[in-house]
N, C-alpha and C positions, 0 to 999 in steps of 0.2 A: 571665861567666855569673853569674846570680843564682839564688837558690832561694827559693821561697815555701812556707810550711807552713800548711795550713788546719787550724785547731785550735778551731773554734767549735761543733763538734757536741755534741749532748746525750748520745749513746750510750745511749739508753733501753733497748735490748735487753740491756744488761748489768746491769739492775736485779736484785737490790737493792744491788749494789756501786756502780754508776754512779748518782749522784744529781745534782740540780741544782747543789749546791755543789761537787761533785767528779765531773765526768763521766768517761767511759771513758778518754779520752786521758791523764788524769792518774793512771791506775791501773797498777800493776805486775801485769799479768795473766800474762805469759810467764815471769817470774822474772829478766828482764834489766834491769829498771828500768821506769819509767813509759813508756808507749807514746810520749808526746811527747818524752821525753828520748832515747829510742832513735832516733826519727826525726830529731831535731836533730843527734845525733852522726853519723848517716848523711849528712846534708847537709853538716855541717861538715867531713867528710872530703873533700868535693869543692869547697867554696867557703869563704872565710873568713867568720866570723860576721857581720861588718859588711855582707856581701852576702846575708844571709838575712833575709827578711821573714816575720813571723808574724801571721796574722789570727785574731782570737778575739773573742768577745762581751765587752763592756765589763766585766761583773762577774767575768770570769775572768782579767783582766789581773794581779791580784796573785798568783794561782796560777802563771801563766806566768813572772812575774819570779822567784818563789821556785824554780820548777823549772829555769829556764834562766838562771842568773846570768851566763853568758857571752854572752847575746844583748843587743846594745845596746837600751836602752829605747825609743829613737826608731824602732826597727825593728818595734815592736809596734803593729799597727793595731787599735784598739778599735772594733768595729762597734757603733754605737748601736742597731741593729735587725738581726735576721737576714734576709738577702736571698738565700740560696742561693749556689751557686758561681759563676755567671756574673758578677754584679756584683763579687764578691770578687776574681776573677781580672782583671777589667777595671781595678779600682783598683790591683791588684798590678802590672799591666803599666805603668800610668801612673807608679807609684813607681819602678819599674826604669828606665823611660825618663828620668825626672827625675834619677836618680842616675848612670846610666851609658850614656846613648845608646840604642842598639838591640841590646844583647847578649841572647843567648838566656836564657830564664827557665824553670827547672825548677819544676814545681808538684806538691806532694806532700801527701796527707792525713796528718794527725798520728797516725792510729791504725791503720796497716797494719804488718804484720810481713814482713820480707824476709830470708830466711836466706842467700841467695846474694848477699852484700854485694859481693864482688869482681866478679861478673857484672853486678850493678846499676851499679857504678862504670864499667865498660867500656861498658855500654849508654848511660849518660848522656853519656859523652864522644862516642860515635858520634852520638847524637841532637843533641848540641850542634853538631857539624859539619854535619849535615843541616839543622838549623834556621838556622844562620848563612848557609848557601849557597843556601837555597831558601825561597820564600815559602809555607811549609807550617805546619800545626798538627799536631804529632806527639803521638800517644797511645801509651802503652805497653800492648801486648797480652801477656797471660800465656798461655803454652802450657798448654792445659788438661790436668790430670792425671786427670780423671774427668768424667763428664757432669753438671756442676753445674747445678742449677736456681735457685740463689740469686744468680747473677751475670748481668749483661748480656753479650752477645757482640759482637765486632767481626769482620765478614767481610772478609778481605783481597781486594783486587782486583789490578790490574796492578802489576807490580814497579816501584819507583822507582829504587833503586840499592842496592848493598851498601856498607856502611861498617863497617870493622873486621870483626868476626865476625857482623854482623847484617844481615839482609835487610829493607830498608824497602820497604813496598808502599803504594799508594794504598788508602784505605778504600772498599770497595764499598758497605757498608751496616752500620748499627748494628742490633742485634736486642735486643728486650726479654728479660727473664728467661724462659727457655723452660720447658715441661713436660719430664718425663723423656724421653719419646720423641723430642721435637725436639732436646734436648740430646745424646742418643745419636747422632742423625743428623748433628749438627754434628761430633762427634768422628770419625765414620766418613768423612764427606766430606773433612775436613781444610780448613785455611785459615780456621778460626774460632778466635778467641782471647777469653779473658776480658777484660772491660773493667776495667782496674785503677784508673782514676781518677787516674793519674799522667800528666802532660803536659809538653811543652816547646814553646816558640815564641818568636819575637822579638816584643817589644812592638808594633811597628808592624803586624805581620801580625795579631795578635789584635785590636788596637784597630780595624783596618779591618773585621774581621768583626763586631765589636761594633756599630759604627756602621751597618753594613749590615743586620744581622739583629735588632738591638735598638735601633732609632733613638730610642725613647722614653727610653733611658738616656743619651743623648748629653749633654744639658745638665747633669744632675746630676754626671756624671763630669767634664765640663769645669770646673765650679765647684770640685769637690773637688781636681782636679789643680792648678788655679791657686792653691789655698790652701796647698800644700805649702811648709813652711818659713816661713810668715807667722805673725804673732801671732794671727790669727783662724782658724788651721787647725782647731782643735777645734770651734769654733762652726760653721764651714762644714760640716764632716763631720756633725755632729749634725743640721744642717738638711737637707742634701741627700742623705746616704746613705739615709735612709728613703724617699726619693722614687725610688730605683732600683727597677726591676721585680724581683720575686722569681722567679727562674727558674734552673734548673741549666744548667751550661755544655753538657751533653750535648744537652738539649732545645733550648736557646736558640741554640746556635751549631754544635756539631760535627755534629749530624744534618742540618744544612742546608748546610754549607759543602762546596765541591768540592775543597778543597785540604787535606783531612785525610789524614794518613799514619799507618800503624801500624808500630810496631817490636816484633816478637814476640820473647819470650825466656822461658826457664825460670828464674825468680827464687826458686823456693820461696816464693811470695807467698801471703799470706792477709790478707783485710781484717778478720778477727776480728770479723765483724759480729754474732755471736750466741754463746750458750754452746755451741751445736752446733759452731760453727767452732772454738772453743777445744778441743773434744774431739779435733779433727784435728791439733792442734799439740803438745799435751803428751804425754810418753812414757806408754805403756800397760804395765800389769803383765801377767802371764801369762794372766789372765782377761779382758783388755781393759778394765780399769778405769783411770781416771786422775783427776787433780785436784790440789788443794792441801790440806795439813794431814795429820794422822795418820789412817790408815784401818784399821779392824779389820773384815775382811770374811769372811763365810762363805757359800759357794755364791752369790756375786754376780758378775755379769759384764756388761761393756759399759756401765759407769756412769761418770758424771762427778760426783765429790763435791768441791765447792769450799768449803772451810772452813778458811782459813788460820789457823793458831794454835790450831785446835780439833781435836777427835777426832770422826770419823764412823764409826758402827758400822752395818753392814747385813747382813741375812740373807736369802738367797733372792730377791734382786731383780735385775732385768736392764733394761738400756737406760733408766736413769733419769738425770735431771739434778737434783742436789740442791745448792743454793747457800745458805750460811748466812752472814749478816752481822749480828752481834749478836743481837738478838731477832727478826730478820726472816729467814724461810726461804722459798725458792722451790723447788717440786717440780714437775717436768713430765717427760713422756716425751721421750727423745731424738727429734729431728725436729720437736718442737713449740715450741722456744725462740723462734722468730720471733714467736710469739703473745704474747710478753711485752709487745709494743706494745699489745695489747688490754687487758692487765692495767693498764698505765699509764693508758690512757684511762678505765678503770673507776675507778681511784683518783682521777683528776682530777675525774670526775663526782661522786664521793662526797665531794669536797673534803677528801681526806686528805693535805693538803700536807706533813704531817710525814713521810710515807712516800715523797715524791717527791724 
């Protein structure tokens, strides 16, 4: 088995801590270490480091090497241009095929938290067996704990087989992020799972789907694959990777393929996609406040104060998110932190590069 870590994201919704020079995956948000290092350790518990590939943008390679000294430098793929997850995973499948034939590949984002590590390990082993014995694309579905509107959903169809403690089913359909009423109906109906963005498949199975559904990416991928281990590898990647179509694996392949399988599990998973998501992870005080840093609070409840190394004082406020990073402060209502993207766009238009 191989593992692939996707670490090229910008993490803009964690502004003002996540910046261009140090995005979200390099931050210690949970108190366990950087999200990248936690993900690497999780993968390294399942496969040796020489079988872990990491994909990131070229300018973040020095950060990756500093953060993960145990990862072989030749296993870091520096993307010369962002091309979303489908091209990344296609190159990862080719790398794995080049190194080890057709062994299953586990694909993980770098910035997710999984508290049920032992369950995750068992699920991976079961998915490895399913992937090895079937021509399927396995996606990990998370048993929903509440009617979330911030996640896409996977609707399970006909059962495939049970492996270990886990029931694998054919995917009937992928669903976009729903409104509250629809999310509640998913929970009541059952058989709907959060789309975690964690996958497993054999390289040959994924590459067949790539050539079928994204044929315009075939030649660039072939050129990149043929360059592995040659003196011209870097030059070929810089020339052909930007020619890959920019599309997510969900839209480009998984929503079209007939051989997608879901493995549902309760992993205490969170993609930590926003400051609101962080509120759900950190421990609360008796008034429902949480955060980082010292807090002096009077009649305050339901707030997130993220001010590591500093002191936050608040009186009579509720349901706020306050984030302090040096001289930059973010203040918003809980439930509104997804709109940090709008703020980033505004800063970009105003050409305030020093704040990005």
